[in-house]
PDB file of N, CA, C and O in Angstrom:
ATOM      1  N   MET A   1      95.493 110.115 117.656  1.00  0.00           N
ATOM      2  CA  MET A   1      95.979 108.790 117.318  1.00  0.00           C
ATOM      3  C   MET A   1      94.844 107.953 116.751  1.00  0.00           C
ATOM      4  O   MET A   1      93.686 108.113 117.137  1.00  0.00           O
ATOM      5  N   ILE A   2      95.186 107.064 115.837  1.00  0.00           N
ATOM      6  CA  ILE A   2      94.191 106.174 115.257  1.00  0.00           C
ATOM      7  C   ILE A   2      93.710 105.165 116.292  1.00  0.00           C
ATOM      8  O   ILE A   2      92.515 104.885 116.375  1.00  0.00           O
ATOM      9  N   SER A   3      94.625 104.622 117.077  1.00  0.00           N
ATOM     10  CA  SER A   3      94.282 103.688 118.146  1.00  0.00           C
ATOM     11  C   SER A   3      95.043 104.122 119.386  1.00  0.00           C
ATOM     12  O   SER A   3      96.205 104.516 119.297  1.00  0.00           O
ATOM     13  N   LYS A   4      94.394 104.053 120.540  1.00  0.00           N
ATOM     14  CA  LYS A   4      95.032 104.485 121.773  1.00  0.00           C
ATOM     15  C   LYS A   4      96.078 103.495 122.256  1.00  0.00           C
ATOM     16  O   LYS A   4      97.050 103.886 122.902  1.00  0.00           O
ATOM     17  N   GLU A   5      95.890 102.230 121.952  1.00  0.00           N
ATOM     18  CA  GLU A   5      96.774 101.203 122.488  1.00  0.00           C
ATOM     19  C   GLU A   5      97.786 100.724 121.457  1.00  0.00           C
ATOM     20  O   GLU A   5      97.421 100.227 120.392  1.00  0.00           O
ATOM     21  N   ILE A   6      99.052 100.880 121.789  1.00  0.00           N
ATOM     22  CA  ILE A   6     100.143 100.397 120.946  1.00  0.00           C
ATOM     23  C   ILE A   6     100.801  99.247 121.693  1.00  0.00           C
ATOM     24  O   ILE A   6     101.158  99.369 122.865  1.00  0.00           O
ATOM     25  N   ASN A   7     100.955  98.121 120.988  1.00  0.00           N
ATOM     26  CA  ASN A   7     101.489  96.911 121.604  1.00  0.00           C
ATOM     27  C   ASN A   7     102.727  96.417 120.873  1.00  0.00           C
ATOM     28  O   ASN A   7     103.069  96.899 119.793  1.00  0.00           O
ATOM     29  N   LEU A   8     103.386  95.448 121.483  1.00  0.00           N
ATOM     30  CA  LEU A   8     104.535  94.795 120.886  1.00  0.00           C
ATOM     31  C   LEU A   8     104.172  94.270 119.501  1.00  0.00           C
ATOM     32  O   LEU A   8     103.119  93.657 119.324  1.00  0.00           O
ATOM     33  N   TYR A   9     105.035  94.508 118.525  1.00  0.00           N
ATOM     34  CA  TYR A   9     104.918  94.084 117.119  1.00  0.00           C
ATOM     35  C   TYR A   9     103.911  94.883 116.299  1.00  0.00           C
ATOM     36  O   TYR A   9     103.700  94.569 115.128  1.00  0.00           O
ATOM     37  N   ASP A  10     103.286  95.901 116.877  1.00  0.00           N
ATOM     38  CA  ASP A  10     102.400  96.767 116.086  1.00  0.00           C
ATOM     39  C   ASP A  10     103.239  97.581 115.099  1.00  0.00           C
ATOM     40  O   ASP A  10     104.405  97.880 115.355  1.00  0.00           O
ATOM     41  N   LEU A  11     102.630  97.930 113.981  1.00  0.00           N
ATOM     42  CA  LEU A  11     103.224  98.886 113.056  1.00  0.00           C
ATOM     43  C   LEU A  11     102.693 100.262 113.416  1.00  0.00           C
ATOM     44  O   LEU A  11     101.509 100.429 113.705  1.00  0.00           O
ATOM     45  N   VAL A  12     103.580 101.242 113.393  1.00  0.00           N
ATOM     46  CA  VAL A  12     103.202 102.615 113.718  1.00  0.00           C
ATOM     47  C   VAL A  12     103.771 103.560 112.668  1.00  0.00           C
ATOM     48  O   VAL A  12     104.677 103.208 111.912  1.00  0.00           O
ATOM     49  N   LYS A  13     103.223 104.757 112.640  1.00  0.00           N
ATOM     50  CA  LYS A  13     103.705 105.820 111.758  1.00  0.00           C
ATOM     51  C   LYS A  13     104.209 106.959 112.635  1.00  0.00           C
ATOM     52  O   LYS A  13     103.544 107.353 113.593  1.00  0.00           O
ATOM     53  N   VAL A  14     105.381 107.485 112.307  1.00  0.00           N
ATOM     54  CA  VAL A  14     105.933 108.627 113.025  1.00  0.00           C
ATOM     55  C   VAL A  14     105.142 109.865 112.613  1.00  0.00           C
ATOM     56  O   VAL A  14     104.947 110.110 111.423  1.00  0.00           O
ATOM     57  N   ILE A  15     104.687 110.646 113.590  1.00  0.00           N
ATOM     58  CA  ILE A  15     103.850 111.807 113.274  1.00  0.00           C
ATOM     59  C   ILE A  15     104.575 113.141 113.445  1.00  0.00           C
ATOM     60  O   ILE A  15     103.993 114.201 113.216  1.00  0.00           O
ATOM     61  N   GLU A  16     105.871 113.085 113.854  1.00  0.00           N
ATOM     62  CA  GLU A  16     106.649 114.318 113.949  1.00  0.00           C
ATOM     63  C   GLU A  16     108.129 114.006 113.783  1.00  0.00           C
ATOM     64  O   GLU A  16     108.592 112.940 114.188  1.00  0.00           O
ATOM     65  N   ASP A  17     108.862 114.927 113.194  1.00  0.00           N
ATOM     66  CA  ASP A  17     110.302 114.769 113.059  1.00  0.00           C
ATOM     67  C   ASP A  17     110.941 114.697 114.445  1.00  0.00           C
ATOM     68  O   ASP A  17     110.428 115.273 115.405  1.00  0.00           O
ATOM     69  N   SER A  18     112.058 113.989 114.539  1.00  0.00           N
ATOM     70  CA  SER A  18     112.812 113.910 115.782  1.00  0.00           C
ATOM     71  C   SER A  18     114.150 114.619 115.564  1.00  0.00           C
ATOM     72  O   SER A  18     115.057 114.048 114.959  1.00  0.00           O
ATOM     73  N   PRO A  19     114.283 115.854 116.047  1.00  0.00           N
ATOM     74  CA  PRO A  19     115.504 116.629 115.823  1.00  0.00           C
ATOM     75  C   PRO A  19     116.754 115.876 116.301  1.00  0.00           C
ATOM     76  O   PRO A  19     116.748 115.242 117.357  1.00  0.00           O
ATOM     77  N   GLY A  20     117.806 115.960 115.514  1.00  0.00           N
ATOM     78  CA  GLY A  20     119.059 115.323 115.873  1.00  0.00           C
ATOM     79  C   GLY A  20     119.138 113.843 115.537  1.00  0.00           C
ATOM     80  O   GLY A  20     120.117 113.181 115.882  1.00  0.00           O
ATOM     81  N   THR A  21     118.107 113.311 114.860  1.00  0.00           N
ATOM     82  CA  THR A  21     118.100 111.907 114.453  1.00  0.00           C
ATOM     83  C   THR A  21     117.712 111.814 112.984  1.00  0.00           C
ATOM     84  O   THR A  21     117.407 112.818 112.340  1.00  0.00           O
ATOM     85  N   SER A  22     117.730 110.603 112.475  1.00  0.00           N
ATOM     86  CA  SER A  22     117.286 110.386 111.089  1.00  0.00           C
ATOM     87  C   SER A  22     115.789 110.102 111.011  1.00  0.00           C
ATOM     88  O   SER A  22     115.277 109.763 109.944  1.00  0.00           O
ATOM     89  N   ILE A  23     115.086 110.237 112.134  1.00  0.00           N
ATOM     90  CA  ILE A  23     113.649 109.954 112.168  1.00  0.00           C
ATOM     91  C   ILE A  23     112.874 111.152 111.641  1.00  0.00           C
ATOM     92  O   ILE A  23     113.001 112.271 112.138  1.00  0.00           O
ATOM     93  N   LYS A  24     112.066 110.883 110.617  1.00  0.00           N
ATOM     94  CA  LYS A  24     111.274 111.926 109.982  1.00  0.00           C
ATOM     95  C   LYS A  24     109.792 111.565 110.021  1.00  0.00           C
ATOM     96  O   LYS A  24     109.425 110.392 110.076  1.00  0.00           O
ATOM     97  N   LYS A  25     108.964 112.575 109.994  1.00  0.00           N
ATOM     98  CA  LYS A  25     107.518 112.403 109.945  1.00  0.00           C
ATOM     99  C   LYS A  25     107.146 111.464 108.796  1.00  0.00           C
ATOM    100  O   LYS A  25     107.737 111.535 107.718  1.00  0.00           O
ATOM    101  N   ASN A  26     106.174 110.590 109.024  1.00  0.00           N
ATOM    102  CA  ASN A  26     105.618 109.619 108.075  1.00  0.00           C
ATOM    103  C   ASN A  26     106.454 108.355 107.904  1.00  0.00           C
ATOM    104  O   ASN A  26     106.089 107.490 107.108  1.00  0.00           O
ATOM    105  N   MET A  27     107.575 108.223 108.632  1.00  0.00           N
ATOM    106  CA  MET A  27     108.320 106.962 108.581  1.00  0.00           C
ATOM    107  C   MET A  27     107.491 105.881 109.265  1.00  0.00           C
ATOM    108  O   MET A  27     106.698 106.167 110.162  1.00  0.00           O
ATOM    109  N   ILE A  28     107.682 104.646 108.835  1.00  0.00           N
ATOM    110  CA  ILE A  28     106.975 103.492 109.400  1.00  0.00           C
ATOM    111  C   ILE A  28     107.930 102.739 110.321  1.00  0.00           C
ATOM    112  O   ILE A  28     109.124 102.633 110.038  1.00  0.00           O
ATOM    113  N   ALA A  29     107.392 102.216 111.428  1.00  0.00           N
ATOM    114  CA  ALA A  29     108.210 101.477 112.386  1.00  0.00           C
ATOM    115  C   ALA A  29     107.430 100.299 112.942  1.00  0.00           C
ATOM    116  O   ALA A  29     106.199 100.302 112.967  1.00  0.00           O
ATOM    117  N   ALA A  30     108.168  99.295 113.384  1.00  0.00           N
ATOM    118  CA  ALA A  30     107.591  98.157 114.092  1.00  0.00           C
ATOM    119  C   ALA A  30     108.016  98.267 115.553  1.00  0.00           C
ATOM    120  O   ALA A  30     109.188  98.502 115.847  1.00  0.00           O
ATOM    121  N   ILE A  31     107.074  98.098 116.453  1.00  0.00           N
ATOM    122  CA  ILE A  31     107.380  98.136 117.882  1.00  0.00           C
ATOM    123  C   ILE A  31     108.042  96.821 118.255  1.00  0.00           C
ATOM    124  O   ILE A  31     107.458  95.754 118.069  1.00  0.00           O
ATOM    125  N   VAL A  32     109.271  96.894 118.786  1.00  0.00           N
ATOM    126  CA  VAL A  32     110.019  95.686 119.121  1.00  0.00           C
ATOM    127  C   VAL A  32     110.207  95.501 120.625  1.00  0.00           C
ATOM    128  O   VAL A  32     110.648  94.439 121.065  1.00  0.00           O
ATOM    129  N   TYR A  33     109.878  96.516 121.412  1.00  0.00           N
ATOM    130  CA  TYR A  33     109.935  96.395 122.861  1.00  0.00           C
ATOM    131  C   TYR A  33     109.069  97.495 123.470  1.00  0.00           C
ATOM    132  O   TYR A  33     109.032  98.619 122.968  1.00  0.00           O
ATOM    133  N   VAL A  34     108.384  97.164 124.543  1.00  0.00           N
ATOM    134  CA  VAL A  34     107.567  98.149 125.252  1.00  0.00           C
ATOM    135  C   VAL A  34     108.252  98.417 126.592  1.00  0.00           C
ATOM    136  O   VAL A  34     108.284  97.551 127.465  1.00  0.00           O
ATOM    137  N   TYR A  35     108.802  99.629 126.745  1.00  0.00           N
ATOM    138  CA  TYR A  35     109.450  99.998 128.001  1.00  0.00           C
ATOM    139  C   TYR A  35     108.426 100.384 129.054  1.00  0.00           C
ATOM    140  O   TYR A  35     108.490  99.935 130.199  1.00  0.00           O
ATOM    141  N   LYS A  36     107.485 101.219 128.652  1.00  0.00           N
ATOM    142  CA  LYS A  36     106.458 101.728 129.554  1.00  0.00           C
ATOM    143  C   LYS A  36     105.148 101.707 128.772  1.00  0.00           C
ATOM    144  O   LYS A  36     104.927 102.574 127.926  1.00  0.00           O
ATOM    145  N   PRO A  37     104.274 100.732 129.037  1.00  0.00           N
ATOM    146  CA  PRO A  37     103.041 100.604 128.238  1.00  0.00           C
ATOM    147  C   PRO A  37     102.295 101.929 128.088  1.00  0.00           C
ATOM    148  O   PRO A  37     102.030 102.641 129.057  1.00  0.00           O
ATOM    149  N   GLY A  38     101.969 102.226 126.828  1.00  0.00           N
ATOM    150  CA  GLY A  38     101.241 103.447 126.513  1.00  0.00           C
ATOM    151  C   GLY A  38     102.082 104.703 126.467  1.00  0.00           C
ATOM    152  O   GLY A  38     101.574 105.784 126.168  1.00  0.00           O
ATOM    153  N   LYS A  39     103.403 104.567 126.769  1.00  0.00           N
ATOM    154  CA  LYS A  39     104.232 105.776 126.842  1.00  0.00           C
ATOM    155  C   LYS A  39     105.541 105.705 126.067  1.00  0.00           C
ATOM    156  O   LYS A  39     105.835 106.603 125.278  1.00  0.00           O
ATOM    157  N   ILE A  40     106.338 104.647 126.277  1.00  0.00           N
ATOM    158  CA  ILE A  40     107.679 104.594 125.678  1.00  0.00           C
ATOM    159  C   ILE A  40     107.910 103.227 125.037  1.00  0.00           C
ATOM    160  O   ILE A  40     107.629 102.185 125.628  1.00  0.00           O
ATOM    161  N   PHE A  41     108.437 103.265 123.794  1.00  0.00           N
ATOM    162  CA  PHE A  41     108.605 102.053 122.991  1.00  0.00           C
ATOM    163  C   PHE A  41     109.952 102.039 122.283  1.00  0.00           C
ATOM    164  O   PHE A  41     110.494 103.090 121.938  1.00  0.00           O
ATOM    165  N   GLU A  42     110.485 100.845 122.069  1.00  0.00           N
ATOM    166  CA  GLU A  42     111.638 100.677 121.182  1.00  0.00           C
ATOM    167  C   GLU A  42     111.052 100.318 119.825  1.00  0.00           C
ATOM    168  O   GLU A  42     110.212  99.424 119.722  1.00  0.00           O
ATOM    169  N   ALA A  43     111.493 101.013 118.789  1.00  0.00           N
ATOM    170  CA  ALA A  43     110.916 100.817 117.464  1.00  0.00           C
ATOM    171  C   ALA A  43     112.001 100.615 116.424  1.00  0.00           C
ATOM    172  O   ALA A  43     113.053 101.253 116.463  1.00  0.00           O
ATOM    173  N   GLU A  44     111.722  99.715 115.491  1.00  0.00           N
ATOM    174  CA  GLU A  44     112.594  99.493 114.340  1.00  0.00           C
ATOM    175  C   GLU A  44     112.012 100.284 113.182  1.00  0.00           C
ATOM    176  O   GLU A  44     110.962  99.930 112.645  1.00  0.00           O
ATOM    177  N   LEU A  45     112.698 101.362 112.796  1.00  0.00           N
ATOM    178  CA  LEU A  45     112.240 102.197 111.691  1.00  0.00           C
ATOM    179  C   LEU A  45     112.535 101.490 110.379  1.00  0.00           C
ATOM    180  O   LEU A  45     113.619 100.934 110.198  1.00  0.00           O
ATOM    181  N   ILE A  46     111.574 101.510 109.463  1.00  0.00           N
ATOM    182  CA  ILE A  46     111.631 100.715 108.243  1.00  0.00           C
ATOM    183  C   ILE A  46     111.631 101.626 107.013  1.00  0.00           C
ATOM    184  O   ILE A  46     110.827 102.552 106.909  1.00  0.00           O
ATOM    185  N   ALA A  47     112.551 101.342 106.084  1.00  0.00           N
ATOM    186  CA  ALA A  47     112.582 102.069 104.806  1.00  0.00           C
ATOM    187  C   ALA A  47     111.449 101.564 103.920  1.00  0.00           C
ATOM    188  O   ALA A  47     110.854 100.523 104.198  1.00  0.00           O
ATOM    189  N   ASP A  48     111.152 102.306 102.850  1.00  0.00           N
ATOM    190  CA  ASP A  48     110.052 101.911 101.969  1.00  0.00           C
ATOM    191  C   ASP A  48     110.292 100.583 101.263  1.00  0.00           C
ATOM    192  O   ASP A  48     109.353  99.996 100.725  1.00  0.00           O
ATOM    193  N   ASN A  49     111.547 100.091 101.253  1.00  0.00           N
ATOM    194  CA  ASN A  49     111.819  98.776 100.662  1.00  0.00           C
ATOM    195  C   ASN A  49     111.788  97.655 101.709  1.00  0.00           C
ATOM    196  O   ASN A  49     112.039  96.492 101.394  1.00  0.00           O
ATOM    197  N   GLY A  50     111.477  98.023 102.955  1.00  0.00           N
ATOM    198  CA  GLY A  50     111.357  97.039 104.026  1.00  0.00           C
ATOM    199  C   GLY A  50     112.610  96.820 104.841  1.00  0.00           C
ATOM    200  O   GLY A  50     112.584  96.066 105.813  1.00  0.00           O
ATOM    201  N   SER A  51     113.711  97.460 104.473  1.00  0.00           N
ATOM    202  CA  SER A  51     114.951  97.287 105.229  1.00  0.00           C
ATOM    203  C   SER A  51     114.949  98.175 106.475  1.00  0.00           C
ATOM    204  O   SER A  51     114.249  99.186 106.530  1.00  0.00           O
ATOM    205  N   THR A  52     115.740  97.782 107.465  1.00  0.00           N
ATOM    206  CA  THR A  52     115.827  98.536 108.709  1.00  0.00           C
ATOM    207  C   THR A  52     116.649  99.807 108.514  1.00  0.00           C
ATOM    208  O   THR A  52     117.743  99.769 107.949  1.00  0.00           O
ATOM    209  N   VAL A  53     116.116 100.922 108.983  1.00  0.00           N
ATOM    210  CA  VAL A  53     116.830 102.195 108.954  1.00  0.00           C
ATOM    211  C   VAL A  53     117.613 102.359 110.256  1.00  0.00           C
ATOM    212  O   VAL A  53     118.803 102.673 110.241  1.00  0.00           O
ATOM    213  N   CYS A  54     116.923 102.140 111.391  1.00  0.00           N
ATOM    214  CA  CYS A  54     117.558 102.270 112.693  1.00  0.00           C
ATOM    215  C   CYS A  54     116.613 101.744 113.775  1.00  0.00           C
ATOM    216  O   CYS A  54     115.434 101.497 113.522  1.00  0.00           O
ATOM    217  N   LEU A  55     117.143 101.581 114.962  1.00  0.00           N
ATOM    218  CA  LEU A  55     116.341 101.287 116.149  1.00  0.00           C
ATOM    219  C   LEU A  55     116.364 102.535 117.011  1.00  0.00           C
ATOM    220  O   LEU A  55     117.424 103.116 117.239  1.00  0.00           O
ATOM    221  N   GLU A  56     115.197 102.951 117.492  1.00  0.00           N
ATOM    222  CA  GLU A  56     115.105 104.161 118.303  1.00  0.00           C
ATOM    223  C   GLU A  56     114.050 103.989 119.383  1.00  0.00           C
ATOM    224  O   GLU A  56     113.090 103.236 119.217  1.00  0.00           O
ATOM    225  N   THR A  57     114.236 104.688 120.482  1.00  0.00           N
ATOM    226  CA  THR A  57     113.220 104.759 121.521  1.00  0.00           C
ATOM    227  C   THR A  57     112.288 105.911 121.169  1.00  0.00           C
ATOM    228  O   THR A  57     112.729 107.040 120.955  1.00  0.00           O
ATOM    229  N   LEU A  58     111.002 105.614 121.111  1.00  0.00           N
ATOM    230  CA  LEU A  58     110.001 106.621 120.731  1.00  0.00           C
ATOM    231  C   LEU A  58     108.955 106.763 121.821  1.00  0.00           C
ATOM    232  O   LEU A  58     108.610 105.793 122.496  1.00  0.00           O
ATOM    233  N   GLU A  59     108.456 107.968 121.987  1.00  0.00           N
ATOM    234  CA  GLU A  59     107.376 108.225 122.926  1.00  0.00           C
ATOM    235  C   GLU A  59     106.040 108.170 122.196  1.00  0.00           C
ATOM    236  O   GLU A  59     105.964 108.454 121.000  1.00  0.00           O
ATOM    237  N   ALA A  60     105.004 107.808 122.913  1.00  0.00           N
ATOM    238  CA  ALA A  60     103.678 107.615 122.320  1.00  0.00           C
ATOM    239  C   ALA A  60     103.172 108.854 121.591  1.00  0.00           C
ATOM    240  O   ALA A  60     102.484 108.726 120.579  1.00  0.00           O
ATOM    241  N   HIS A  61     103.492 110.042 122.076  1.00  0.00           N
ATOM    242  CA  HIS A  61     102.990 111.265 121.430  1.00  0.00           C
ATOM    243  C   HIS A  61     103.580 111.490 120.037  1.00  0.00           C
ATOM    244  O   HIS A  61     103.070 112.311 119.276  1.00  0.00           O
ATOM    245  N   SER A  62     104.661 110.760 119.697  1.00  0.00           N
ATOM    246  CA  SER A  62     105.307 110.971 118.399  1.00  0.00           C
ATOM    247  C   SER A  62     104.935 109.919 117.355  1.00  0.00           C
ATOM    248  O   SER A  62     105.438 109.957 116.232  1.00  0.00           O
ATOM    249  N   ILE A  63     104.049 108.970 117.721  1.00  0.00           N
ATOM    250  CA  ILE A  63     103.670 107.894 116.798  1.00  0.00           C
ATOM    251  C   ILE A  63     102.172 107.639 116.850  1.00  0.00           C
ATOM    252  O   ILE A  63     101.497 108.004 117.813  1.00  0.00           O
ATOM    253  N   GLU A  64     101.661 107.003 115.793  1.00  0.00           N
ATOM    254  CA  GLU A  64     100.274 106.533 115.807  1.00  0.00           C
ATOM    255  C   GLU A  64     100.234 105.129 115.223  1.00  0.00           C
ATOM    256  O   GLU A  64     100.984 104.797 114.305  1.00  0.00           O
ATOM    257  N   LYS A  65      99.356 104.327 115.766  1.00  0.00           N
ATOM    258  CA  LYS A  65      99.229 102.934 115.332  1.00  0.00           C
ATOM    259  C   LYS A  65      98.636 102.873 113.925  1.00  0.00           C
ATOM    260  O   LYS A  65      97.708 103.609 113.591  1.00  0.00           O
ATOM    261  N   ILE A  66      99.191 101.983 113.116  1.00  0.00           N
ATOM    262  CA  ILE A  66      98.654 101.750 111.774  1.00  0.00           C
ATOM    263  C   ILE A  66      97.502 100.762 111.894  1.00  0.00           C
ATOM    264  O   ILE A  66      97.650  99.723 112.537  1.00  0.00           O
ATOM    265  N   PRO A  67      96.368 101.062 111.292  1.00  0.00           N
ATOM    266  CA  PRO A  67      95.202 100.169 111.395  1.00  0.00           C
ATOM    267  C   PRO A  67      95.520  98.757 110.895  1.00  0.00           C
ATOM    268  O   PRO A  67      96.277  98.579 109.941  1.00  0.00           O
ATOM    269  N   ASP A  68      94.935  97.771 111.547  1.00  0.00           N
ATOM    270  CA  ASP A  68      95.164  96.368 111.195  1.00  0.00           C
ATOM    271  C   ASP A  68      94.882  96.073 109.728  1.00  0.00           C
ATOM    272  O   ASP A  68      95.571  95.251 109.125  1.00  0.00           O
ATOM    273  N   ASN A  69      93.886  96.727 109.146  1.00  0.00           N
ATOM    274  CA  ASN A  69      93.534  96.428 107.757  1.00  0.00           C
ATOM    275  C   ASN A  69      94.584  96.908 106.752  1.00  0.00           C
ATOM    276  O   ASN A  69      94.493  96.572 105.571  1.00  0.00           O
ATOM    277  N   LEU A  70      95.569  97.679 107.186  1.00  0.00           N
ATOM    278  CA  LEU A  70      96.629  98.137 106.287  1.00  0.00           C
ATOM    279  C   LEU A  70      97.957  97.419 106.503  1.00  0.00           C
ATOM    280  O   LEU A  70      98.886  97.604 105.717  1.00  0.00           O
ATOM    281  N   LYS A  71      98.066  96.608 107.543  1.00  0.00           N
ATOM    282  CA  LYS A  71      99.340  95.982 107.889  1.00  0.00           C
ATOM    283  C   LYS A  71      99.912  95.084 106.804  1.00  0.00           C
ATOM    284  O   LYS A  71     101.133  94.979 106.690  1.00  0.00           O
ATOM    285  N   ASN A  72      99.090  94.446 106.019  1.00  0.00           N
ATOM    286  CA  ASN A  72      99.580  93.500 105.018  1.00  0.00           C
ATOM    287  C   ASN A  72      99.918  94.138 103.677  1.00  0.00           C
ATOM    288  O   ASN A  72     100.387  93.448 102.772  1.00  0.00           O
ATOM    289  N   ASP A  73      99.694  95.417 103.532  1.00  0.00           N
ATOM    290  CA  ASP A  73      99.973  96.105 102.273  1.00  0.00           C
ATOM    291  C   ASP A  73     100.883  97.298 102.531  1.00  0.00           C
ATOM    292  O   ASP A  73     100.420  98.429 102.678  1.00  0.00           O
ATOM    293  N   PHE A  74     102.189  97.028 102.583  1.00  0.00           N
ATOM    294  CA  PHE A  74     103.175  98.042 102.946  1.00  0.00           C
ATOM    295  C   PHE A  74     103.079  99.282 102.062  1.00  0.00           C
ATOM    296  O   PHE A  74     103.183 100.404 102.556  1.00  0.00           O
ATOM    297  N   ASN A  75     102.881  99.087 100.760  1.00  0.00           N
ATOM    298  CA  ASN A  75     102.776 100.248  99.859  1.00  0.00           C
ATOM    299  C   ASN A  75     101.544 101.087 100.160  1.00  0.00           C
ATOM    300  O   ASN A  75     101.598 102.313 100.068  1.00  0.00           O
ATOM    301  N   LYS A  76     100.445 100.454 100.513  1.00  0.00           N
ATOM    302  CA  LYS A  76      99.217 101.187 100.809  1.00  0.00           C
ATOM    303  C   LYS A  76      99.358 102.033 102.080  1.00  0.00           C
ATOM    304  O   LYS A  76      98.713 103.073 102.208  1.00  0.00           O
ATOM    305  N   ILE A  77     100.196 101.589 103.010  1.00  0.00           N
ATOM    306  CA  ILE A  77     100.422 102.354 104.229  1.00  0.00           C
ATOM    307  C   ILE A  77     100.938 103.743 103.853  1.00  0.00           C
ATOM    308  O   ILE A  77     100.448 104.745 104.374  1.00  0.00           O
ATOM    309  N   TYR A  78     101.911 103.808 102.965  1.00  0.00           N
ATOM    310  CA  TYR A  78     102.473 105.098 102.571  1.00  0.00           C
ATOM    311  C   TYR A  78     101.461 105.937 101.822  1.00  0.00           C
ATOM    312  O   TYR A  78     101.444 107.158 101.983  1.00  0.00           O
ATOM    313  N   ILE A  79     100.622 105.328 101.014  1.00  0.00           N
ATOM    314  CA  ILE A  79      99.611 106.054 100.242  1.00  0.00           C
ATOM    315  C   ILE A  79      98.507 106.578 101.171  1.00  0.00           C
ATOM    316  O   ILE A  79      98.132 107.748 101.095  1.00  0.00           O
ATOM    317  N   ASP A  80      97.989 105.704 102.048  1.00  0.00           N
ATOM    318  CA  ASP A  80      96.854 106.054 102.877  1.00  0.00           C
ATOM    319  C   ASP A  80      97.192 106.962 104.064  1.00  0.00           C
ATOM    320  O   ASP A  80      96.336 107.724 104.513  1.00  0.00           O
ATOM    321  N   LEU A  81      98.409 106.895 104.573  1.00  0.00           N
ATOM    322  CA  LEU A  81      98.721 107.612 105.804  1.00  0.00           C
ATOM    323  C   LEU A  81      99.687 108.777 105.650  1.00  0.00           C
ATOM    324  O   LEU A  81      99.980 109.461 106.631  1.00  0.00           O
ATOM    325  N   SER A  82     100.181 109.013 104.462  1.00  0.00           N
ATOM    326  CA  SER A  82     101.144 110.114 104.344  1.00  0.00           C
ATOM    327  C   SER A  82     100.455 111.443 104.136  1.00  0.00           C
ATOM    328  O   SER A  82     101.120 112.472 104.017  1.00  0.00           O
TER     329      SER A  82
END
């Protein structure tokens, strides 16, 4: 993981496909609720145009935090982290 600590409103990148869902590796999400700090999160998955794809519960092992210096450039996130 890029950062060990994922907090409410952080942007994260999905690092593995989630079988049986529309969640795919490299999708971007915003953390909207922390169920179990450091372990389980509710995330809003975001399409490349910024629209919501879905809300899903994700485990920490399936996501990584997007560095703060990339948060303001949505297009660069896909270029730098894919």
